C-alpha positions as CSV (number, residue, x, y, z in Angstrom):
1,M,-8.4,-8.3,4.5
2,G,-7.8,-7.4,8.4
3,D,-7.3,-4.0,9.0
4,P,-10.3,-1.8,7.5
5,V,-7.8,0.7,6.0
6,P,-4.1,0.0,5.4
7,P,-0.8,1.9,6.8
8,R,-0.7,5.6,6.1
9,S,2.9,4.6,5.0
10,Y,5.2,2.5,4.0
11,L,9.3,2.3,4.5
12,Y,11.2,0.7,2.1
13,V,14.7,-0.6,3.4
14,P,17.3,-2.0,1.6
15,G,17.4,-5.9,2.8
16,H,21.1,-6.3,2.6
17,A,21.5,-3.1,5.0
18,A,22.0,-4.1,8.6
19,D,22.4,-1.1,9.7
20,K,19.2,0.3,8.4
21,L,17.5,-2.5,9.4
22,A,18.0,-2.4,12.9
23,K,17.0,1.1,13.1
24,A,13.4,0.2,10.8
25,A,11.4,0.0,13.0
26,R,12.1,3.2,14.6
27,R,11.9,5.1,12.3
28,G,8.1,6.1,12.4
29,A,6.8,4.4,9.8
30,D,3.3,2.5,9.8
31,A,4.3,-0.7,8.1
32,L,7.9,-1.6,6.5
33,I,8.7,-2.9,3.1
34,V,11.9,-5.1,3.2
35,D,13.4,-4.9,0.3
36,L,15.5,-8.0,-2.1
37,E,14.8,-6.6,-5.4
38,D,15.7,-3.0,-6.8
39,A,18.0,-1.9,-3.3
40,V,20.3,-5.4,-3.5
41,P,22.6,-5.1,-6.1
42,L,22.5,-9.0,-8.2
43,A,26.0,-10.0,-6.3
44,G,24.5,-9.7,-3.1
45,K,21.0,-11.0,-3.2
46,A,21.7,-14.6,-1.5
47,A,23.0,-13.0,1.7
48,A,20.5,-10.3,1.6
49,R,17.9,-13.1,1.3
50,E,19.9,-14.8,4.2
51,A,20.3,-11.5,6.4
52,V,16.5,-10.7,5.8
53,V,14.8,-14.3,6.9
54,G,17.4,-14.4,10.3
55,W,16.0,-10.8,11.0
56,L,12.4,-11.8,10.9
57,T,13.4,-14.4,12.9
58,A,14.5,-12.6,15.8
59,G,11.7,-11.0,15.7
60,P,11.7,-7.3,14.5
61,G,8.6,-5.7,16.1
62,D,5.0,-4.9,16.1
63,L,5.0,-3.3,12.6
64,P,3.3,-4.9,9.7
65,I,6.5,-6.6,7.8
66,W,6.3,-6.6,4.1
67,V,9.2,-8.3,1.7
68,R,9.9,-7.3,-1.6
69,V,10.7,-10.4,-3.6
70,N,12.9,-10.5,-6.6
71,S,10.9,-11.0,-9.9
72,G,12.1,-13.8,-12.8
73,P,14.4,-16.7,-11.5
74,L,14.9,-15.1,-7.9
75,R,11.5,-15.0,-7.4
76,D,10.3,-18.9,-5.7
77,T,13.7,-18.9,-4.0
78,D,12.7,-15.8,-2.2
79,L,9.5,-17.2,-1.6
80,R,10.6,-20.1,0.1
81,A,13.1,-18.2,2.4
82,V,10.3,-16.3,3.9
83,A,7.1,-18.4,4.0
84,G,6.3,-19.0,7.2
85,Q,8.7,-16.2,8.6
86,P,7.3,-14.9,12.2
87,G,6.2,-11.3,11.9
88,L,5.8,-11.4,8.2
89,T,2.9,-9.9,7.1
90,G,2.7,-10.3,3.6
91,V,5.1,-10.4,0.5
92,V,5.7,-8.3,-2.2
93,L,5.7,-9.3,-5.5
94,A,7.9,-7.1,-8.0
95,K,7.3,-6.6,-11.5
96,V,4.1,-8.6,-12.3
97,G,2.9,-8.8,-15.5
98,T,0.0,-11.2,-15.2
99,A,-2.8,-12.5,-12.6
100,S,-1.3,-16.2,-13.1
101,E,2.2,-15.3,-11.9
102,V,0.0,-14.2,-8.5
103,A,-1.7,-17.1,-8.2
104,D,2.0,-19.1,-8.8
105,A,3.0,-17.2,-5.8
106,A,0.4,-17.7,-3.6
107,R,0.7,-21.7,-4.5
108,V,4.5,-21.6,-3.9
109,L,3.6,-20.2,-0.4
110,A,1.3,-22.5,0.4
111,D,3.8,-25.4,-0.9
112,A,5.7,-24.5,1.8
113,A,2.7,-24.8,4.2
114,D,2.3,-20.8,4.4
115,H,-1.5,-20.2,4.3
116,D,-1.5,-16.8,5.9
117,T,0.7,-14.4,4.2
118,L,-0.8,-12.0,1.9
119,L,0.2,-10.5,-1.3
120,M,0.3,-6.9,-3.0
121,P,1.4,-7.2,-6.7
122,M,3.4,-3.7,-8.4
123,V,1.9,-2.7,-11.1
124,E,4.7,-1.8,-12.9
125,T,4.5,-2.9,-16.5
126,A,2.2,-2.4,-19.8
127,A,1.3,-6.1,-19.2
128,A,0.1,-5.8,-15.5
129,L,-1.9,-2.8,-16.8
130,L,-3.8,-5.0,-19.2
131,D,-4.5,-7.7,-16.6
132,I,-5.2,-5.2,-14.0
133,A,-8.6,-6.9,-12.8
134,A,-7.3,-10.3,-12.8
135,I,-4.4,-9.6,-10.6
136,A,-6.6,-7.3,-7.9
137,R,-9.0,-10.5,-7.8
138,Q,-6.5,-13.2,-6.6
139,P,-7.0,-14.8,-3.6
140,R,-4.4,-13.4,-0.5
141,V,-4.1,-10.0,-2.7
142,Y,-3.9,-7.2,0.2
143,Q,-3.3,-4.1,-1.9
144,L,-1.9,-3.0,-5.2
145,Q,1.3,-1.3,-5.4
146,L,1.7,1.3,-8.4
147,G,5.7,1.3,-9.8
148,E,5.6,4.5,-11.7
149,V,9.0,5.0,-12.5
150,D,9.3,1.5,-14.4
151,L,6.0,1.9,-15.6
152,A,6.6,5.2,-16.7
153,G,9.7,4.4,-18.5
154,E,8.3,1.4,-20.2
155,L,5.4,3.7,-21.7
156,G,7.3,6.1,-22.8
157,L,5.8,8.9,-20.5
158,E,7.7,12.2,-19.4
159,P,5.6,13.4,-16.3
160,G,5.3,17.0,-15.8
161,A,5.0,18.7,-12.0
162,D,1.4,17.8,-12.1
163,D,1.8,14.1,-13.0
164,A,-1.1,14.5,-15.3
165,E,0.2,11.8,-17.6
166,L,-0.2,9.3,-15.1
167,A,-3.9,10.0,-14.1
168,P,-4.5,7.4,-16.4
169,T,-3.0,4.5,-14.9
170,R,-3.5,5.4,-11.5
171,S,-7.2,5.3,-12.2
172,Q,-7.0,1.9,-14.0
173,V,-5.3,0.6,-10.3
174,V,-7.9,2.6,-8.2
175,V,-10.7,1.1,-10.2
176,A,-9.4,-2.5,-10.3
177,S,-8.9,-2.4,-6.4
178,A,-12.7,-1.4,-6.1
179,A,-13.7,-3.7,-8.0
180,A,-12.0,-6.7,-6.6
181,G,-13.4,-5.4,-2.8
182,I,-9.9,-5.5,-1.6
183,H,-8.4,-2.2,0.0
184,P,-7.4,1.0,-2.1
185,P,-3.7,1.0,-3.8
186,V,-1.1,2.4,-1.9
187,G,0.3,5.5,-3.4
188,P,3.7,5.0,-5.5
189,V,7.5,6.0,-4.0
190,S,8.4,9.7,-4.8
191,R,11.9,10.9,-5.3
192,I,11.4,13.7,-3.5
193,T,13.4,13.5,-0.3
194,A,14.2,17.6,0.5
195,D,11.1,19.5,-0.7
196,E,8.3,18.8,1.5
197,A,5.7,21.5,-0.1
198,A,6.6,19.2,-3.0
199,L,6.2,16.0,-1.5
200,D,2.9,17.1,0.6
201,A,1.3,18.5,-3.3
202,S,2.0,15.1,-4.5
203,T,0.6,13.3,-2.1
204,R,-2.5,15.1,-1.5
205,R,-3.0,14.5,-5.5
206,L,-3.1,10.6,-4.8
207,R,-5.3,11.3,-1.9
208,R,-7.6,12.6,-3.9
209,Q,-7.0,10.1,-6.7
210,G,-8.0,7.6,-4.5
211,F,-5.0,6.1,-3.0
212,V,-5.1,5.5,0.6
213,G,-1.2,5.7,1.8
214,R,2.0,6.0,0.4
215,A,5.1,3.7,-0.3
216,C,8.5,5.8,1.2
217,I,12.1,5.4,0.0
218,H,13.2,8.2,2.9
219,P,12.5,8.1,6.6
220,N,12.1,12.1,6.0
221,Q,9.4,11.7,4.0
222,L,6.7,9.6,6.7
223,P,6.0,13.2,8.5
224,V,4.6,14.5,5.0
225,V,2.6,11.2,4.3
226,H,1.2,10.7,7.6
227,H,0.1,14.4,7.8
228,V,-1.6,13.9,4.6
229,Y,-3.2,10.7,5.7
230,T,-3.8,12.0,9.0
231,P,-7.5,13.5,9.5
232,T,-8.3,16.8,10.4
233,A,-10.5,17.9,13.5
234,A,-13.4,19.1,11.2
235,E,-12.7,16.3,9.1
236,I,-13.1,13.9,12.1
237,R,-16.2,16.2,13.2
238,A,-17.2,16.1,9.4
239,A,-17.2,12.3,9.9
240,R,-18.8,11.8,13.0
241,D,-22.0,13.8,12.2
242,T,-22.0,11.9,8.7
243,I,-22.8,8.6,11.0
244,A,-24.8,10.3,13.4
245,L,-26.9,11.6,10.3
246,L,-27.0,8.3,8.9
247,E,-27.8,6.3,11.5
248,A,-31.1,8.6,12.8
249,A,-32.4,8.5,8.7
250,T,-31.9,4.9,8.8
251,A,-33.6,4.5,12.4
252,D,-36.6,6.8,11.1
253,G,-36.7,4.3,7.8
254,T,-35.1,6.5,5.2
255,G,-32.1,5.8,4.6
256,V,-31.1,8.9,2.7
257,M,-31.2,12.8,3.7
258,L,-29.3,15.9,3.3
259,D,-26.6,17.1,5.7
260,A,-26.5,21.0,7.3
261,A,-25.2,21.8,3.8
262,G,-27.6,20.5,1.7
263,R,-25.4,17.3,0.2
264,L,-26.8,14.4,-0.3
265,V,-25.6,11.4,2.8
266,D,-26.0,7.9,1.9
267,A,-24.4,4.6,2.3
268,A,-21.4,5.5,-0.2
269,V,-21.0,8.7,2.3
270,L,-20.6,6.5,5.1
271,R,-17.7,4.2,4.0
272,G,-15.8,7.3,3.2
273,A,-16.6,8.8,7.0
274,R,-15.8,5.5,8.9
275,R,-12.7,5.2,6.8
276,T,-11.7,8.5,7.9
277,L,-12.5,7.6,11.7
278,T,-10.3,4.9,11.3
279,L,-7.8,6.7,9.4
280,A,-7.8,8.9,12.8
281,E,-7.6,6.3,15.2
282,R,-4.5,5.0,13.6
283,A,-3.4,8.4,14.1
284,G,-4.4,8.0,18.2
285,L,-6.9,10.9,17.3
286,G,-9.9,8.4,18.1
């Protein structure tokens, strides 16, 4: 699936906002999601699609670029327009309901001679939750993204400050991703743009729950998200020590041992340590 660890941040950029598109690559995000769906009014869909294709053709830079396409009748038109565009990493599929919809999107891309573009289904409906395991196993799926605003509305949830009401659905997405062998899901967007402490707490909660990285709707959110998903010096040292311990144990033929704190070190712990070091490298701390 490409990178061993996905981006720490995906910044949403409205596809119809030429000024924001022009500056997007310099905002500091690890990756961009150019939006043709919710951010674009219905009357402006065609113009936004054309503008995004032109922007992609011009070469927006070295960042991973994703395009969120519309659901329903506009989906295939969007897919055919962006298929095979230079610099396109993947397509975010809005309001996916079933695995067959993901397979259909892949076929549309293939019919347009695009066999490389990745897919990121958005889990924002009850139907998607019921088919989540099959959705995660579809070819080309790089990562899942949880759309909590729409999902909470459909389920009638009223999340509190600790997001406890959302924990069960978050776990479903994390488990499905792990079972399918794809990257952990990207954390859902937050409406918090000015309260850094609240955003930090929310993002740390997502990290503990198994999400890697977070989608952002405003550049102000990027520093907080990056801080949460950038390992500390102590975490980097611990990861290096873990790898050294297990490698030594493997060389001795034991395979399992305890660290300095008396905690078990095995292959599962090793995967976490390697993920920590990869995140450190992405942040320039390697």
